[in-house]
N, C-alpha and C positions, 0 to 999 in steps of 0.2 A: 133924444136918446143916443143918436149917432155922435153928437158932440161929447157927451159923457163918456162914451166908449172910447173915442179918440183921445180924450184927456187921460183916461186910465191907461191906455196903451202907451202914451207918451211918458207917463209917470213910471211905468214899469221899465221902459227902455232906458230912461234917465237913471233909474236906480241900478240897473244892470251895469251901465257904464261907470257910475260912481263906485260900485262894488268892485268892479274889475280894476279900476285905478287904485283903490285902497289896498287890494290884495296883491297886485302885481309886484311891488317891491319884496314881498315875502315868499314868493313862489316862482319857480322857473316857468311853469305853465299852469294855466287855470283851465280846468275842464268845465264846460257849461253843458248841462243836460236839461232838456225841458220836456214837459208833457202835460197832459190833461187827465183829470180823473173825475168821472161822473159816478155817483153812488148808484149801484145796481138796485139795492133794496134798502129803502129808508129804514133807519132804526138798527142797522147792522154795520158795525165797524169794518172798513175795508182798507187795505194798504193803498198808498198813493201809487205804488208800482212795484216792480221787481228789479232785482239787479244788485250788484255788490258795490256800486259806486258810493263813495263816502262824500257827503256834502258838508262843507264848512258852513254853508248858509243855504237855507231853502227859502225862496220867496214864493209866497202863495197869494193868488188873487182869485176871489170868488167870481164865478161866472156872472156877467152882467145880467143875464136872463134869470138868475135864481129868484125864486119867489119867497124863500124862507131861509132860515139859518143853515149853514154848514159848520161843522166843528172839526178841529184838527187836534190830535193827541196820540196817546198810546192805544194799545189794543182794547182798552176799556172805555174809549171815548163814546159819548152818548149825546145825540142831538135832541132827544125828547125834551121839550121845554121844562117839564116838571122835575126832571132828573139830570139836566144837562151837565156834562163835564167836558173839559177841553177848551181850546181857543176858538171863540165864536167869530165867524165871518158872515157878513151880509153882502148882498149883490154889489160887485165892484170893489169891495174892500180888499186891501193888500196888507199882509203881515209877514214877518220874518221869523224864522227859527234859526238861532245861532248855535254853533257848536257842532262837532263832528257827529253825524248820524246818517243813516241810510234811508232812502225813500221806502225801502222794504219794511222798516219798522216805524214808519210814520203813518198814522191811520186817519181816516176821514169818515164822518157819518153826516147824514142830512135828515131833515124832516120830510123832504120830498124826494122821491126816487128820480134819478136822472139829473139831479143838480150836483154841482161840484166846484172844482177849482182848476185853474191853470197853475203850473208850478215850474220853477227854475231852480236847479241845483248847481251851486257854485262849489267846485271842489278842486283837489289837486290830483 
């Protein structure tokens, strides 16, 4: 389990470096904001966070300890298996959201309370 966790951490760090190298020629400065979001009540969409920062890219990695799916989407995101909507992530899985958006309008839901994602916002 520790090896898998270290591999996922290395993947995320490598992706951050590559993203920074790709974006650097186009921007004077790149802001990097990171955080974690654990869903308080399974079945209820919650924002990743608050704040006005605009992200050109959001990198999301599901907690390695998650036991079921977490989903990312808009305010109608639903992790319930029978009615699931949004981008589904399982333990340790990483995905990207491209385009200008705020973490305040990016939502998460999970099938199990206290499960969630770590995220990184790359912006200007």
